[in-house]
C-alpha positions in Angstrom: 30.8 -14.0 -45.3 32.1 -10.4 -44.8 30.7 -8.2 -42.1 30.8 -4.5 -42.9 30.7 -2.1 -39.9 29.4 1.4 -40.5 30.3 4.2 -38.1 28.7 7.6 -37.9 30.8 10.3 -36.3 28.7 13.0 -34.6 29.9 16.3 -33.3 28.7 16.3 -29.7 28.1 19.8 -28.4 29.2 20.8 -25.0 32.1 22.6 -23.3 35.0 23.4 -25.6 37.5 25.1 -23.2 37.9 27.1 -20.1 39.5 30.6 -20.1 40.8 32.6 -17.1 40.7 36.3 -17.8 42.0 39.2 -15.6 40.7 42.8 -16.0 41.0 46.0 -14.1 38.3 48.3 -12.7 37.6 51.3 -15.0 39.1 49.5 -18.0 37.9 46.7 -20.3 38.6 43.2 -21.7 38.4 41.6 -25.1 37.8 37.8 -25.0 38.3 35.5 -28.0 35.7 32.7 -28.2 36.4 29.8 -30.5 33.8 27.4 -32.0 33.6 24.5 -34.5 33.5 25.5 -38.1 30.2 23.5 -38.5 28.4 26.3 -36.6 29.4 29.4 -38.5 25.8 30.1 -39.4 24.5 29.7 -35.9 23.8 32.7 -33.6 26.5 33.5 -31.0 25.9 34.8 -27.5 27.7 35.6 -24.2 26.0 35.0 -20.9 26.7 35.1 -17.2 26.5 32.3 -14.7 26.8 28.5 -14.6 25.6 26.8 -17.8 22.3 25.6 -16.3 21.3 29.2 -15.3 23.2 31.4 -17.7 21.6 34.9 -18.4 22.3 36.3 -21.9 24.2 39.6 -21.9 24.5 39.9 -25.7 23.5 37.8 -28.7 23.7 38.2 -32.4 23.1 36.6 -35.8 25.3 39.2 -37.5 28.3 37.8 -39.4 31.7 39.2 -40.4 31.7 41.7 -43.2 29.0 43.6 -41.3 29.8 45.2 -38.0 30.1 45.0 -34.2 26.9 44.5 -32.3 26.5 46.5 -29.1 24.4 46.0 -26.0 25.2 48.4 -23.1 28.8 47.8 -22.0 29.0 44.6 -24.2 30.0 44.3 -27.8 30.3 41.2 -30.0 31.8 40.5 -33.4 31.5 37.1 -35.2 34.4 36.3 -37.5 33.1 33.3 -39.4 36.2 33.0 -41.5 38.4 32.4 -38.5 35.5 30.5 -36.6 35.9 32.9 -33.6 33.8 35.6 -32.1 35.1 38.4 -29.9 33.3 39.8 -26.9 34.3 43.2 -25.4 33.3 44.4 -21.9 33.9 48.0 -21.0 33.9 50.0 -17.8 34.7 47.0 -15.6 34.1 46.9 -11.8 34.9 44.3 -9.2 31.2 43.2 -9.3 31.8 41.9 -12.8 34.0 39.1 -11.5 32.5 35.7 -11.9 31.7 32.9 -14.4 30.6 33.5 -18.0 29.9 31.4 -21.0 30.5 32.2 -24.7 28.5 29.9 -27.0 27.1 28.9 -30.4 23.3 28.6 -30.3 22.3 25.0 -31.5 18.6 24.5 -31.6 18.6 20.7 -31.7 21.1 19.9 -29.0 23.1 21.3 -26.1 25.0 24.4 -27.2 28.8 24.5 -27.8 30.3 26.8 -25.2 33.5 28.0 -23.5 33.7 28.8 -19.9 35.2 32.2 -19.0 36.4 32.9 -15.5 36.6 36.7 -15.1 38.5 38.3 -12.2 38.4 42.1 -12.0 41.0 43.8 -9.9 41.3 47.4 -8.7 43.4 49.2 -11.3 44.6 52.6 -12.5 42.0 54.6 -14.3 43.0 57.3 -16.8 39.8 58.9 -18.1 41.0 62.2 -19.7 44.1 63.9 -20.8 44.3 67.6 -21.9 46.9 69.1 -24.2 47.3 72.3 -26.3 47.8 72.7 -30.0 51.5 72.9 -30.8 52.5 71.3 -27.5 53.2 67.7 -26.3 51.6 65.3 -23.9 52.9 62.3 -21.9 50.4 59.5 -20.8 51.7 57.2 -18.1 50.0 53.8 -17.9 50.7 51.3 -15.2 49.9 47.7 -16.2 50.0 44.4 -14.4 50.4 41.0 -16.2 52.3 37.8 -15.6 53.3 37.8 -19.3 57.0 38.8 -19.5 56.9 41.0 -22.6 53.3 41.5 -23.6 52.5 43.3 -26.9 50.9 46.7 -26.2 49.0 48.7 -28.8 48.0 52.4 -28.7 45.1 53.0 -31.1 42.6 55.7 -31.8 39.0 54.6 -32.0 36.7 55.3 -35.0 33.7 53.7 -36.6 33.7 50.0 -35.5 37.5 49.9 -35.3 40.6 51.1 -33.5 43.4 52.3 -35.7 46.8 51.4 -34.4 49.1 54.3 -34.0 52.1 52.6 -32.4 52.9 49.4 -30.6 55.7 48.0 -28.4 58.6 46.1 -29.7 59.7 43.1 -27.7 63.3 43.6 -28.8 63.5 47.2 -27.5 62.1 49.4 -24.8 61.7 52.5 -27.0 59.6 52.6 -30.2 59.1 55.7 -32.4 56.6 56.3 -35.2 56.2 59.8 -36.5 55.0 62.1 -33.8 54.4 59.1 -31.4 56.9 57.5 -29.1 56.4 54.8 -26.4 58.8 53.7 -23.6 58.0 50.3 -22.1 59.6 50.1 -18.6 59.1 46.3 -18.2 60.6 46.1 -14.8 58.2 48.7 -13.4 55.3 47.6 -15.7 55.0 51.2 -16.8 54.2 52.4 -20.3 54.8 56.0 -21.3 53.1 57.3 -24.4 54.6 60.5 -25.9 52.7 62.6 -28.5 54.5 65.6 -30.0 53.3 68.6 -32.1 49.7 68.3 -31.1 46.8 69.6 -33.1 43.0 69.7 -32.6 42.5 66.7 -34.9 44.3 64.6 -32.2 41.3 65.0 -30.0 39.3 61.8 -29.6 39.1 58.4 -27.9 42.2 56.3 -27.5 42.9 52.8 -26.2 46.0 51.3 -24.6 45.6 47.5 -25.3 47.7 44.9 -23.5 47.6 41.5 -25.3 48.0 38.9 -22.6 47.4 35.8 -24.8 45.6 34.5 -27.8 42.5 34.2 -25.6 42.2 37.8 -24.3 43.5 41.3 -23.8 42.7 44.1 -21.4 42.6 47.8 -22.2 42.1 51.3 -20.9 40.1 54.0 -22.7 41.4 57.6 -22.7 39.8 60.7 -23.9 42.3 63.2 -25.3 41.2 66.8 -25.5 43.4 69.1 -27.5 42.6 72.8 -27.1 43.4 75.4 -29.7 44.8 77.9 -27.4 48.0 79.9 -27.4 50.8 77.7 -28.7 53.3 77.0 -25.9 56.6 78.8 -26.1 59.2 76.5 -27.5 62.4 76.9 -25.4 65.8 76.9 -27.1 66.7 73.4 -25.9 69.9 73.5 -28.0 71.1 76.3 -25.8 70.3 74.6 -22.6 73.3 73.7 -20.4 72.9 70.5 -18.4 73.2 71.0 -14.6 72.5 67.4 -13.7 71.7 64.3 -15.7 71.3 60.6 -14.8 70.3 57.2 -16.1 70.2 55.8 -12.5 66.7 54.7 -11.4 65.1 55.1 -8.0 68.1 56.5 -6.3 69.4 60.0 -5.7 72.3 61.4 -7.8 74.2 64.5 -6.8 76.1 67.1 -8.8 77.3 70.1 -6.8 74.3 72.0 -5.5 71.9 69.8 -7.6 70.4 66.5 -6.8 68.0 64.3 -8.9 65.8 61.3 -8.1 64.1 59.4 -10.9 61.0 57.6 -9.5 60.1 55.2 -12.3 57.2 53.7 -10.4 55.4 57.1 -10.2 56.8 58.3 -13.6 58.2 61.5 -12.0 61.7 62.8 -11.2 62.5 65.3 -8.5 65.3 68.0 -8.7 66.6 69.7 -5.6 68.7 72.9 -5.7 70.5 74.1 -2.6 72.1 77.4 -1.6 70.0 79.5 -3.9 71.0 83.0 -5.0 69.3 85.7 -7.2 71.6 84.6 -10.1 69.7 81.3 -10.2 66.6 83.1 -11.4 65.6 82.3 -15.0 64.2 79.6 -17.3 65.2 76.0 -16.7 64.1 72.8 -18.4 63.6 69.3 -17.0 63.6 66.8 -19.8 63.5 63.2 -20.9 66.4 62.3 -23.2 64.8 60.4 -26.2 68.1 60.4 -28.2 66.7 59.8 -31.7 63.9 62.4 -31.7 63.0 65.7 -30.0 63.2 65.4 -26.2 60.2 65.9 -23.9 60.6 68.7 -21.4 58.8 70.8 -18.8 59.7 74.5 -18.6 60.5 75.8 -15.1 60.5 79.5 -14.5 62.5 80.0 -11.3 62.3 83.3 -9.4 64.6 83.9 -6.5 63.6 86.6 -4.0 66.0 88.1 -1.5 65.3 86.7 1.9 66.2 87.9 5.4 
């Protein structure tokens, strides 16, 4: 006599994973929530608190091919092809720190969910940058992450998307794409974004996005305002004679009457001139040597007045 055993394998809903996420006040985070492919047709939601008392912050039945769903500072996009949904939180504050859940709504059993532990730290906030048509701007962005060489994107936001303009290259500190350049000073955790030959169409909302892992990224939003004013005078850089130049970081370098200190942490360098005379009056430039494209510079008009 043969005995045939029949087994039924059930997908038992419950906790799938736990994610630790770090964000910075004034910025935002994007969190990737995964779910079983058997629940692509179910509603997805994001709530705050322990599972037994979780309060919905955003919920949607909208699927990929449609668009992001917004609710206040929260946005959600369900990509059923990849069986993930993405939750974005903007304008973070320290009060947002705490426990969250991202889940698939299952009517007949306990929902599938992932725990999200969000920690919001005080961070740099860059809200607006102003430039002028025909000129240049430099945006300095200080980031903190334990990831050695995180990928960083600079994008311009449009309808339901952010179009990447340039991103970092793990193999090199400098990256150049058209009018855009970025320098990733990894030791100082400082990103510099350079935009040349500005025009009024460059005005708009931008994001600097730091991808920490496959689970989440954090970002800062920046409004760039380009004004159609008088085009800045372009100095004859080719005729400019170097008085002092250095690649040394965070230490003074001397050359005759001139000294220079490059403070990479603050993204500024200081030039000191001693023993001034009226002959020193005139136009000077302090610049960043980009080598393979036009340098960034600040024009300095020095006027020496006879003293007692």
